[in-house]
C-alpha angles and dihedrals in degrees: 000000000000093000090053089049091049090051092048092245102109112123116223136173123242125203112230136174118206124213115238090190105121090211089063104046116183094014118144131174130221107188106318097333126093123218135187103243115229093160105074127110090208089112097170095038091239097136089076094036114135090218093056093043086055089046092055090054093046093045091051091050093048101039108013127247098274135040093222098212145022118293092255094055114041101311100097114089141166089272089063094044096051091049092052091050092049092051089049091051091048095050105025094238118140098233145003138206124205128224133180095245142009091246091056092046094052095042094047092047093054097043092048102044098042139050138170094291095056129089122214130188119201142174111264091241103049117137123284090243092062092047092048091050094049092048090054090047092058091225119151106256125197121180127208129209109281113278092346105142092186092054091046092049091051093050092047089053093046102044101026090215127201089229145009119214130202142142125248094221116014113233100222101033101032091219126134131245120237091246099168093053094044093047089051091054092046092052091049091053096038093243128137120248110219117194126195099211098179097124097031106051112100091359106076123073118244092256096051110119095223096050104128126220140131092292093067108026141038098215127024128190115206122187124199101210097078122047092001092056096217138074141290139039142236139210114217123196143116119323090249092054094047093047089052091051092048090054098042115021104108092193087059099039098048101037129088106252124256107278112266091231088058091048091051091052092050089049091054090046091050090052091049093050097044096046099047124062087179093078096059091037090054091048091051089053091053092050092048092050091050094049094046091048091051092048092052092048094046094243109158113240136170121243091262114139094187130089089268106089111175125192109199113218102166103195113084096212090051090048091053091049093050093046091051090048090053092048089052087061094050096261123131111201125165113253103203119199136179136310086038086056126021120276112277093025102085107151154170109257107206114190122191129203139189094263098056105118124216090248091055091049090047091053091050094047094046091051092046089051091053093046095050096043094051 
């Protein structure tokens, strides 16, 4: 513990309070000081949506606040069923299975589908929950260079895996996987393509190449705590795959089901996202404004076209100094350190959402420009 603290790597919780005042979007409070929040994954601003707040109250009145049991006992209700159907309609998959968190969904999927006799190939930067689940499964895991389709193709040919695993949008870099090319290679080798779509679902426009659905992957994991602004997750796949998970996934069988009120909120959020192209269009406008402002101010960015906009700093002491300077200007930006990211790639992880105003972005970019030119 002390060595981690001395190295600036000790993880600690911070108590915040978030403003629900629509005239002050993205404002959070630490103690008695307000900050503009550029750290949230609430990309469409739905966690504070008046429609979803009303849906939570309606869902609790209709279904109760807790499911009371595991899904295979009495914990599966119409609220869960209609959410699963809505997610299938949105993605084209045959069936869905709900979990209480994305970590649980990923881990359960890996441990249930694979065992010590299976081989899996994965992108080097897939989420920790996938890695942990695969380690528990005992499967043979080989990892290819991040987003390198040639390296992936070579590994698929060499190891003939049962599955290839990637993310649609990578959580720390904000870049997109070459889904079409990966899916083509998987089909040729009769391997499944499994896509963790946590940071892509509801965020990417229809024409975006890394937008995941049943046309370019066999299994898709959607989490509700990002674009949908609420809680929970789902695995989407063929009916046969989902039936197998229902019968064998211990995390699903022996856990109390997602609360029906939460399922109802996620259902309403899914409807909002799927029925309105304006949400993703407005988000794209915010991203474009930020990137153009940074380019004009000489602030270094990566090629990411998603709401995740990292600025790699590298040195931990420099990162800590920059983060503190931003906080002094009322800006809260994630300072990401190893082991969350590889050594030498400590960074600011700026995340944008639909409610960031031009004045908020201008303030951030001006401060970044001052910090990096100092």
